[in-house]
C-alpha positions in Angstrom: -28.4 18.8 8.4 -29.8 22.3 7.5 -27.3 25.0 10.1 -24.5 21.9 10.9 -21.8 24.3 10.7 -23.7 26.3 14.0 -25.2 23.3 15.6 -21.0 22.4 14.9 -20.1 24.8 18.1 -22.7 23.6 20.5 -21.4 19.9 20.4 -17.8 20.5 20.5 -18.9 22.5 23.7 -21.1 19.9 24.6 -18.4 17.3 25.2 -16.2 19.4 26.7 -18.9 20.3 29.2 -20.0 16.6 29.9 -16.3 15.4 30.2 -15.7 17.5 33.0 -18.9 16.8 34.8 -18.7 13.3 34.7 -15.6 10.2 35.4 -13.9 9.4 32.4 -15.8 6.6 30.2 -13.9 2.8 29.5 -14.4 1.7 26.7 -16.1 -1.0 25.8 -15.9 -3.6 23.5 -17.0 -7.3 22.3 -15.0 -10.0 20.6 -19.0 -11.4 19.7 -20.8 -8.6 17.4 -23.8 -11.0 18.5 -23.1 -9.9 21.9 -23.3 -6.6 21.5 -26.5 -6.6 19.6 -28.1 -8.4 22.4 -27.0 -5.9 24.8 -27.8 -2.9 22.5 -31.9 -4.8 21.8 -32.0 -4.3 25.9 -30.7 -1.3 26.8 -32.2 1.0 24.0 -35.2 1.2 26.6 -33.6 0.5 29.9 -31.2 1.5 32.1 -28.1 -0.1 32.3 -28.6 -1.1 35.6 -31.9 -3.1 34.3 -30.1 -4.0 31.3 -26.8 -5.7 33.7 -29.3 -7.5 35.5 -31.4 -9.2 32.5 -28.3 -10.2 31.3 -26.9 -11.8 34.8 -30.5 -13.6 34.5 -30.1 -14.8 31.4 -27.1 -16.3 31.9 -28.4 -17.7 35.2 -31.7 -19.6 33.2 -29.9 -20.3 29.8 -27.8 -22.4 28.7 -26.7 -20.3 25.8 -27.7 -17.1 23.0 -29.3 -20.3 21.2 -30.6 -21.3 24.1 -32.2 -17.5 24.4 -33.6 -18.0 20.8 -35.6 -21.3 20.8 -37.6 -20.0 24.3 -40.8 -18.8 25.2 -41.4 -15.6 24.8 -43.0 -15.3 28.7 -40.0 -16.9 29.8 -37.7 -14.1 28.1 -40.2 -11.3 29.4 -40.0 -12.9 33.2 -36.3 -12.8 32.9 -36.4 -8.8 32.4 -39.1 -8.1 35.0 -42.6 -6.7 34.8 -44.8 -7.7 32.2 -44.8 -4.4 29.8 -44.8 -3.2 26.9 -41.1 -2.6 26.6 -39.9 -5.8 27.8 -42.4 -7.4 25.6 -41.0 -5.9 22.7 -37.9 -6.2 23.8 -38.8 -9.9 24.1 -39.9 -10.1 20.8 -36.9 -8.2 19.2 -34.6 -11.0 20.5 -36.2 -13.6 19.4 -36.2 -12.1 15.4 -32.7 -11.6 15.8 -31.1 -14.5 16.8 -33.8 -16.1 14.4 -32.7 -14.2 11.8 -28.6 -14.8 12.7 -29.7 -18.8 12.7 -30.9 -18.5 9.6 -28.6 -17.1 8.2 -25.3 -18.5 9.0 -26.7 -21.6 10.8 -25.4 -20.9 14.3 -25.6 -18.0 16.3 -22.8 -15.8 16.1 -22.2 -12.6 14.3 -18.2 -13.2 14.0 -18.6 -13.7 10.2 -19.4 -10.2 9.6 -16.0 -9.7 10.6 -14.4 -10.9 7.7 -16.3 -9.2 5.4 -16.0 -5.2 5.6 -17.5 -2.5 7.8 -20.7 -1.5 5.3 -21.3 -5.1 3.8 -21.5 -6.0 7.5 -24.0 -2.6 8.2 -26.0 -3.2 5.8 -26.3 -6.8 7.3 -27.3 -5.8 10.5 -29.8 -3.2 8.7 -31.4 -6.2 7.0 -32.3 -8.1 10.2 -35.7 -8.4 11.8 -36.9 -5.7 14.3 -33.1 -4.1 14.9 -33.0 -0.1 14.9 -31.3 1.6 14.5 -29.5 1.7 17.7 -28.9 -1.7 17.7 -27.2 -1.1 14.4 -24.8 1.5 15.6 -23.9 0.3 18.7 -23.1 -3.0 17.1 -20.7 -1.6 14.5 -18.9 0.8 17.2 -18.8 -1.8 20.1 -17.5 -4.7 18.2 -16.9 -4.3 14.2 -14.8 -1.0 14.4 -17.0 1.1 13.2 -17.8 4.8 13.3 -21.0 5.7 14.6 -23.0 7.3 17.8 -25.7 5.2 19.0 -29.0 7.5 20.2 -32.0 6.1 21.9 -35.1 8.4 21.9 -33.8 10.0 25.1 -30.7 11.4 23.6 -32.2 12.5 20.6 -35.0 14.5 22.6 -32.2 16.2 25.1 -30.4 16.8 21.4 -33.9 18.6 20.1 -34.8 20.3 23.5 -31.3 22.4 24.4 -31.1 23.5 20.6 -27.7 21.2 19.5 -29.3 20.0 16.2 -31.7 21.9 14.0 -35.7 20.9 15.5 -35.9 19.0 12.2 -33.2 16.6 11.7 -34.3 13.3 11.9 -32.7 10.4 14.1 -30.4 9.3 10.9 -29.6 13.3 9.9 -28.5 13.0 13.8 -26.6 10.5 13.7 -24.7 11.3 10.9 -24.0 14.9 11.9 -22.5 13.9 15.2 -20.5 11.0 13.6 -18.9 13.9 11.6 -17.9 15.9 14.7 -16.5 13.6 17.2 -13.9 11.7 16.2 -13.9 8.2 15.8 -11.4 6.9 19.0 -14.0 9.5 20.8 -17.4 7.8 19.7 -17.7 5.5 22.5 -17.0 8.1 25.2 -19.2 10.3 23.5 -22.1 8.1 23.4 -21.8 7.0 26.9 -21.8 10.5 28.3 -24.5 12.1 26.1 -26.1 8.9 27.7 -25.2 9.7 31.1 -26.6 13.5 30.9 -30.0 12.8 29.0 -30.9 10.1 30.8 -29.6 12.3 34.0 -32.4 15.2 32.4 -35.4 12.5 32.0 -34.8 11.8 35.8 -34.8 14.9 37.3 -37.6 15.5 35.1 -39.8 12.6 36.1 -38.9 13.2 40.2 -40.1 17.6 39.5 -43.8 16.3 38.4 -43.6 14.0 41.4 -43.5 16.6 43.5 -45.6 19.0 41.7 -48.6 16.2 41.5 -48.0 15.3 45.6 -48.3 18.9 46.4 -51.5 19.5 44.5 -52.8 16.7 45.7 -51.8 17.8 49.5 -53.3 21.0 48.2 -56.6 19.4 47.1 -56.6 17.4 51.0 -56.0 21.0 52.7 -59.1 22.2 50.5 -61.5 19.5 51.3 -60.9 19.5 55.5 -61.5 22.9 55.5 -64.6 22.5 53.2 -65.7 19.6 56.1 -64.7 21.9 58.6 -66.7 25.3 57.8 -69.7 22.8 57.3 -69.3 21.3 60.9 -69.3 24.2 62.0 -72.5 25.7 60.0 -73.7 23.0 61.5 -72.9 23.4 64.9 -74.2 26.9 64.9 -77.4 26.3 63.3 -77.9 23.4 66.2 -77.3 26.2 68.6 -80.0 28.7 67.7 -82.3 25.7 67.0 -81.9 25.6 71.3 -82.1 28.6 71.7 -85.5 29.5 70.2 -86.6 27.1 72.5 
C-alpha cells in the first residue's frame, strides 16, 4: 500500500486509543471451521445481536447444518428476520457455501482443512461459491490459526474516512497492510475493536441524519401553519371590509 510507513503510525495510535476506549475483548475460537464460516456469512452485514439471534433461530428450527443446507431459501430468510436484499443475499450465500462443502467433502464439515496447512486451507475457502474475503479471513483467524484482519464495508469506510489508510487502497491491500501492523496474537482483538468503532460511527451518523430530517419536517409544518394562519387572517379582513361597505 502507498505511504505505508505514514499510515503505520496512525494505525498503531488507533489501536492504543480503541483499547483504552472499549472493554477488554474476549477471543473467540471455533473448533469446527464451518461454524466460523457460517457466523461470518451472517455477521458481515448484520450486528452481533442480529447474528446471534439468527443462529439461535437456526438452532431451534434446524437439526444441524446439513438440515440448513437442504432448507428452502424462504425458510432461511424467515429465520434471519425481514425479507430484505441483505437477508436474501445471506440466505443465498449460506446455501451455496454449504452445498460446496458437501460436494467437496461429502459431509457438512470443514475439519479436513485443519490438516492441510494454512495456505491450502485459505485457497480452498477462496474457491467456495459466494464466500467473500471477509468470510475467508474470519474463518482463518478464528478457526484455522491464520493471521488476518477481517474487514466489513463499514470498517473499510471508517479507515478511509479517517485517513488511516491510503484512499486508493482496495480491501485486499488494506487487509494485507493491517496484518503487517498488528501482531497475530492481537489480530482478533484489533478486528473486534475496529469493527465496534466503525459501527458506532455509522449509528451516530444515522441518528444525526434522522434528527436533521425530523427538524426539516418540523420547519416545513411550522411554515405551512404560518401560511394557513396568514390566509385565514386575510380572508377575515376582506369579510370585514365587505360588511363595512354595506
